[in-house]
N, C-alpha and C positions, 0 to 999 in steps of 0.2 A: 410143159417137160416131156422129154424123150427119152429113150433108152440107149444108153450106151454099150456097144456090145463087148464080146471078150477079144474079138479079131479087132476092134479099134481101138484097145487098150493094149495090145501085144506090144507095140515099140514105144510104151512110155517106161521110164524109169520107176522105182521102187519109190523112191521119194517124191515121184509126181504123182503117182497113185496114191499114194498116202495123203499127199495135199489133197487133191482131187477129191478124196474119200471125205478127209475133214472141213472142206469147203462147202459140199453137200451138206451136211450136218450143220453147218453154220447157216447156212442159207434157210434151210427149215426153220430152226431157231428163230432167226430174224424174221420169218412169215409166221411165228406162233404154229408151227404144224409138227406132226412128228412123221418120222419114215413110214409108219403105217397108215398113214392119211394118204399117201401117195404110190399108188402100186408102181408106178413107173419107175419111180425113184427106188423102191424096193430091189426091183430087177437089176438096176444099173449098179447100186452098192454091193448085190451079191456077187455081179458080176467082176467088180473091182476087187473084192475079197477073194474070189476064185485066181483070178491072175496074181494077184499078190501071195497067194499059197504057193502058186505052182514057182513064181520067180524066187521066192525065196527058198523053196524046196531044191531048186538047181545050184543053189550055191554049195560049192565043194566046201568042206570043213578044212580047216587050216590042219596041217600035218603037226601030230603030237609027239616032239622028240623027247 
């Protein structure tokens, strides 16, 4: 396993980030592992969460009329 950096994730859409996040957990479950068993995976998951928070925070709220 390797670390996926925040810079590598910048050009990924929110939907793709969510899919990647869930596919990593599915892969761990298939191998009967938890994220705590794989420190590099934990770093990657935190990077995905950080980019998701940033991208979702950049959305402009819809005007309320």
